LOROZA-980357 format. One record per residue (C-alpha): residue number from 0; residue in three letters; x, z, y. Coordinates in steps of 0.5 Angstrom, whole numbers, plus 500, padded with zeros to 3 digits. Layout:
N
pos: NUM | code: ALA | u: X | w: Z | v: Y
...
//
This chain:
199
pos: 0 | code: MET | u: 583 | w: 911 | v: 283
pos: 1 | code: ASP | u: 587 | w: 916 | v: 280
pos: 2 | code: ILE | u: 595 | w: 915 | v: 282
pos: 3 | code: PHE | u: 601 | w: 916 | v: 278
pos: 4 | code: ILE | u: 608 | w: 917 | v: 280
pos: 5 | code: TYR | u: 614 | w: 915 | v: 276
pos: 6 | code: LEU | u: 621 | w: 918 | v: 279
pos: 7 | code: LEU | u: 626 | w: 914 | v: 275
pos: 8 | code: TYR | u: 633 | w: 917 | v: 276
pos: 9 | code: GLN | u: 638 | w: 911 | v: 276
pos: 10 | code: SER | u: 645 | w: 914 | v: 277
pos: 11 | code: ILE | u: 648 | w: 921 | v: 278
pos: 12 | code: MET | u: 653 | w: 918 | v: 283
pos: 13 | code: LYS | u: 651 | w: 920 | v: 290
pos: 14 | code: GLU | u: 653 | w: 914 | v: 293
pos: 15 | code: ASP | u: 649 | w: 910 | v: 288
pos: 16 | code: PHE | u: 643 | w: 914 | v: 287
pos: 17 | code: THR | u: 636 | w: 911 | v: 288
pos: 18 | code: LEU | u: 630 | w: 915 | v: 286
pos: 19 | code: THR | u: 624 | w: 910 | v: 284
pos: 20 | code: ILE | u: 617 | w: 912 | v: 285
pos: 21 | code: VAL | u: 611 | w: 908 | v: 282
pos: 22 | code: LEU | u: 604 | w: 909 | v: 284
pos: 23 | code: GLU | u: 599 | w: 907 | v: 279
pos: 24 | code: GLU | u: 592 | w: 905 | v: 280
pos: 25 | code: SER | u: 587 | w: 907 | v: 274
pos: 26 | code: GLU | u: 580 | w: 907 | v: 277
pos: 27 | code: ASP | u: 577 | w: 906 | v: 284
pos: 28 | code: ASN | u: 576 | w: 912 | v: 288
pos: 29 | code: ASP | u: 576 | w: 912 | v: 296
pos: 30 | code: GLN | u: 579 | w: 919 | v: 296
pos: 31 | code: ASN | u: 585 | w: 917 | v: 293
pos: 32 | code: TRP | u: 586 | w: 911 | v: 297
pos: 33 | code: ALA | u: 587 | w: 916 | v: 303
pos: 34 | code: SER | u: 591 | w: 921 | v: 298
pos: 35 | code: LEU | u: 596 | w: 915 | v: 297
pos: 36 | code: HIS | u: 596 | w: 913 | v: 305
pos: 37 | code: GLN | u: 598 | w: 921 | v: 306
pos: 38 | code: CYS | u: 604 | w: 920 | v: 300
pos: 39 | code: LEU | u: 607 | w: 914 | v: 303
pos: 40 | code: LEU | u: 607 | w: 917 | v: 310
pos: 41 | code: MET | u: 611 | w: 923 | v: 307
pos: 42 | code: LEU | u: 615 | w: 918 | v: 302
pos: 43 | code: PHE | u: 617 | w: 913 | v: 308
pos: 44 | code: ASP | u: 618 | w: 918 | v: 313
pos: 45 | code: SER | u: 623 | w: 922 | v: 309
pos: 46 | code: PRO | u: 631 | w: 923 | v: 310
pos: 47 | code: LEU | u: 631 | w: 921 | v: 303
pos: 48 | code: ASN | u: 628 | w: 914 | v: 304
pos: 49 | code: HIS | u: 632 | w: 913 | v: 311
pos: 50 | code: ALA | u: 639 | w: 915 | v: 307
pos: 51 | code: GLY | u: 637 | w: 909 | v: 303
pos: 52 | code: HIS | u: 636 | w: 913 | v: 296
pos: 53 | code: LEU | u: 629 | w: 911 | v: 295
pos: 54 | code: GLU | u: 625 | w: 905 | v: 293
pos: 55 | code: VAL | u: 617 | w: 905 | v: 292
pos: 56 | code: PHE | u: 613 | w: 901 | v: 288
pos: 57 | code: ILE | u: 605 | w: 901 | v: 287
pos: 58 | code: ARG | u: 602 | w: 898 | v: 280
pos: 59 | code: LEU | u: 595 | w: 896 | v: 281
pos: 60 | code: LYS | u: 590 | w: 897 | v: 275
pos: 61 | code: ASP | u: 590 | w: 889 | v: 273
pos: 62 | code: GLY | u: 598 | w: 890 | v: 272
pos: 63 | code: ARG | u: 600 | w: 887 | v: 278
pos: 64 | code: VAL | u: 606 | w: 891 | v: 281
pos: 65 | code: ILE | u: 607 | w: 891 | v: 289
pos: 66 | code: LYS | u: 614 | w: 893 | v: 291
pos: 67 | code: MET | u: 615 | w: 896 | v: 298
pos: 68 | code: HIS | u: 621 | w: 895 | v: 302
pos: 69 | code: ARG | u: 624 | w: 901 | v: 304
pos: 70 | code: GLU | u: 624 | w: 899 | v: 312
pos: 71 | code: VAL | u: 616 | w: 898 | v: 312
pos: 72 | code: ARG | u: 613 | w: 902 | v: 317
pos: 73 | code: ILE | u: 607 | w: 906 | v: 314
pos: 74 | code: PRO | u: 601 | w: 905 | v: 319
pos: 75 | code: ARG | u: 600 | w: 912 | v: 322
pos: 76 | code: THR | u: 592 | w: 912 | v: 321
pos: 77 | code: TYR | u: 588 | w: 911 | v: 315
pos: 78 | code: LYS | u: 584 | w: 905 | v: 318
pos: 79 | code: ARG | u: 590 | w: 901 | v: 320
pos: 80 | code: PHE | u: 593 | w: 902 | v: 313
pos: 81 | code: ASP | u: 587 | w: 900 | v: 309
pos: 82 | code: GLN | u: 586 | w: 894 | v: 313
pos: 83 | code: LEU | u: 594 | w: 892 | v: 312
pos: 84 | code: PHE | u: 593 | w: 893 | v: 304
pos: 85 | code: ASN | u: 586 | w: 890 | v: 304
pos: 86 | code: ASN | u: 589 | w: 884 | v: 307
pos: 87 | code: PHE | u: 595 | w: 884 | v: 303
pos: 88 | code: LEU | u: 591 | w: 884 | v: 296
pos: 89 | code: GLN | u: 586 | w: 879 | v: 299
pos: 90 | code: GLY | u: 592 | w: 874 | v: 299
pos: 91 | code: CYS | u: 595 | w: 875 | v: 306
pos: 92 | code: ASP | u: 603 | w: 874 | v: 306
pos: 93 | code: MET | u: 606 | w: 880 | v: 310
pos: 94 | code: PRO | u: 611 | w: 878 | v: 315
pos: 95 | code: ILE | u: 618 | w: 877 | v: 314
pos: 96 | code: VAL | u: 623 | w: 882 | v: 318
pos: 97 | code: GLN | u: 630 | w: 882 | v: 319
pos: 98 | code: THR | u: 633 | w: 888 | v: 315
pos: 99 | code: ASN | u: 640 | w: 890 | v: 314
pos: 100 | code: ASN | u: 640 | w: 886 | v: 308
pos: 101 | code: GLY | u: 637 | w: 880 | v: 311
pos: 102 | code: PRO | u: 630 | w: 877 | v: 312
pos: 103 | code: ALA | u: 625 | w: 880 | v: 307
pos: 104 | code: ARG | u: 618 | w: 881 | v: 306
pos: 105 | code: LEU | u: 615 | w: 888 | v: 307
pos: 106 | code: LEU | u: 610 | w: 888 | v: 301
pos: 107 | code: VAL | u: 611 | w: 883 | v: 295
pos: 108 | code: PHE | u: 608 | w: 882 | v: 288
pos: 109 | code: ILE | u: 614 | w: 883 | v: 283
pos: 110 | code: GLU | u: 614 | w: 882 | v: 275
pos: 111 | code: ARG | u: 618 | w: 888 | v: 273
pos: 112 | code: GLN | u: 618 | w: 893 | v: 267
pos: 113 | code: LEU | u: 618 | w: 900 | v: 270
pos: 114 | code: SER | u: 620 | w: 906 | v: 267
pos: 115 | code: ARG | u: 623 | w: 903 | v: 260
pos: 116 | code: ASN | u: 628 | w: 907 | v: 256
pos: 117 | code: CYS | u: 627 | w: 914 | v: 260
pos: 118 | code: LYS | u: 626 | w: 921 | v: 258
pos: 119 | code: ARG | u: 619 | w: 922 | v: 261
pos: 120 | code: ILE | u: 616 | w: 929 | v: 264
pos: 121 | code: ARG | u: 609 | w: 929 | v: 267
pos: 122 | code: ILE | u: 608 | w: 934 | v: 273
pos: 123 | code: GLY | u: 601 | w: 936 | v: 274
pos: 124 | code: ASN | u: 597 | w: 942 | v: 278
pos: 125 | code: LEU | u: 595 | w: 948 | v: 274
pos: 126 | code: VAL | u: 598 | w: 947 | v: 267
pos: 127 | code: PRO | u: 601 | w: 952 | v: 263
pos: 128 | code: LYS | u: 608 | w: 950 | v: 263
pos: 129 | code: PHE | u: 611 | w: 952 | v: 270
pos: 130 | code: ARG | u: 618 | w: 949 | v: 272
pos: 131 | code: ASN | u: 622 | w: 950 | v: 279
pos: 132 | code: VAL | u: 622 | w: 943 | v: 283
pos: 133 | code: ASP | u: 629 | w: 943 | v: 284
pos: 134 | code: SER | u: 631 | w: 943 | v: 276
pos: 135 | code: PHE | u: 629 | w: 936 | v: 276
pos: 136 | code: ALA | u: 634 | w: 934 | v: 281
pos: 137 | code: SER | u: 639 | w: 938 | v: 277
pos: 138 | code: SER | u: 637 | w: 935 | v: 270
pos: 139 | code: CYS | u: 640 | w: 928 | v: 273
pos: 140 | code: GLU | u: 647 | w: 931 | v: 271
pos: 141 | code: ASN | u: 645 | w: 931 | v: 264
pos: 142 | code: SER | u: 641 | w: 925 | v: 263
pos: 143 | code: GLU | u: 643 | w: 917 | v: 265
pos: 144 | code: ARG | u: 635 | w: 916 | v: 266
pos: 145 | code: LEU | u: 630 | w: 921 | v: 267
pos: 146 | code: ALA | u: 622 | w: 919 | v: 269
pos: 147 | code: VAL | u: 618 | w: 924 | v: 272
pos: 148 | code: HIS | u: 611 | w: 922 | v: 271
pos: 149 | code: ILE | u: 606 | w: 926 | v: 277
pos: 150 | code: GLU | u: 599 | w: 925 | v: 276
pos: 151 | code: PHE | u: 595 | w: 926 | v: 282
pos: 152 | code: GLY | u: 588 | w: 925 | v: 285
pos: 153 | code: PRO | u: 583 | w: 929 | v: 289
pos: 154 | code: VAL | u: 585 | w: 937 | v: 289
pos: 155 | code: ASP | u: 580 | w: 942 | v: 288
pos: 156 | code: TYR | u: 583 | w: 948 | v: 292
pos: 157 | code: ASN | u: 578 | w: 953 | v: 290
pos: 158 | code: ASP | u: 579 | w: 952 | v: 282
pos: 159 | code: LEU | u: 585 | w: 957 | v: 280
pos: 160 | code: GLU | u: 584 | w: 956 | v: 273
pos: 161 | code: VAL | u: 590 | w: 954 | v: 269
pos: 162 | code: LYS | u: 588 | w: 947 | v: 265
pos: 163 | code: THR | u: 588 | w: 946 | v: 258
pos: 164 | code: ILE | u: 592 | w: 940 | v: 256
pos: 165 | code: ASN | u: 592 | w: 936 | v: 250
pos: 166 | code: SER | u: 598 | w: 931 | v: 250
pos: 167 | code: ASN | u: 604 | w: 930 | v: 247
pos: 168 | code: GLU | u: 608 | w: 929 | v: 253
pos: 169 | code: ASP | u: 612 | w: 935 | v: 257
pos: 170 | code: ILE | u: 607 | w: 937 | v: 263
pos: 171 | code: TYR | u: 609 | w: 942 | v: 268
pos: 172 | code: SER | u: 606 | w: 945 | v: 274
pos: 173 | code: ILE | u: 611 | w: 946 | v: 280
pos: 174 | code: SER | u: 607 | w: 951 | v: 283
pos: 175 | code: ARG | u: 602 | w: 957 | v: 281
pos: 176 | code: TYR | u: 597 | w: 954 | v: 286
pos: 177 | code: PRO | u: 594 | w: 947 | v: 287
pos: 178 | code: LEU | u: 598 | w: 942 | v: 291
pos: 179 | code: SER | u: 596 | w: 936 | v: 295
pos: 180 | code: PRO | u: 599 | w: 929 | v: 293
pos: 181 | code: ALA | u: 603 | w: 929 | v: 299
pos: 182 | code: LEU | u: 606 | w: 936 | v: 298
pos: 183 | code: ILE | u: 608 | w: 934 | v: 291
pos: 184 | code: CYS | u: 611 | w: 928 | v: 294
pos: 185 | code: ALA | u: 615 | w: 932 | v: 300
pos: 186 | code: LYS | u: 617 | w: 937 | v: 295
pos: 187 | code: ILE | u: 620 | w: 932 | v: 290
pos: 188 | code: THR | u: 624 | w: 928 | v: 296
pos: 189 | code: THR | u: 626 | w: 935 | v: 299
pos: 190 | code: SER | u: 629 | w: 937 | v: 292
pos: 191 | code: PHE | u: 633 | w: 931 | v: 292
pos: 192 | code: GLU | u: 635 | w: 931 | v: 299
pos: 193 | code: LYS | u: 638 | w: 938 | v: 297
pos: 194 | code: ALA | u: 642 | w: 935 | v: 291
pos: 195 | code: LEU | u: 644 | w: 929 | v: 294
pos: 196 | code: GLU | u: 646 | w: 933 | v: 301
pos: 197 | code: VAL | u: 642 | w: 929 | v: 305
pos: 198 | code: LEU | u: 641 | w: 932 | v: 312
//
């Protein structure tokens, strides 16, 4: 399973701003499920999420989309996380919990078009173009909707060779060194926390 993240900047107003992250599955790989778990821990533990500026979706390879409620508590251990998601994917309903906006399920399948009519930028490890991660947040001021597409999977930390990319999309690195998927998520959320003055 390769995983992709789309960041959709929905508003440049601080009080209305929501950063939408979509993790997209493309092929089976147990190591990437572990990476997904680590990323979700980073995302849901972030001040950006606690301040109400983050929403997370997971798109499966069969096209189904899972919406994760922002008040979901990601299991601390991978074993419990794997059990939770396998139960959900096998048709078990998640419990209904009381939230600030009334009762809601922590995980639900939805039908929704994602990242339409957005300018799209991709972030990868060790690609020729380099861009400071804080520039993505500042670019919100110049675009009503911007989608940042982040592809990640298993990371070879010993491979420091810059990759040759054949793509019509703008693809950027945010570091001169390989980054883990979870660290990429942490850097993205931190940059938006600074931009939105979320402490």
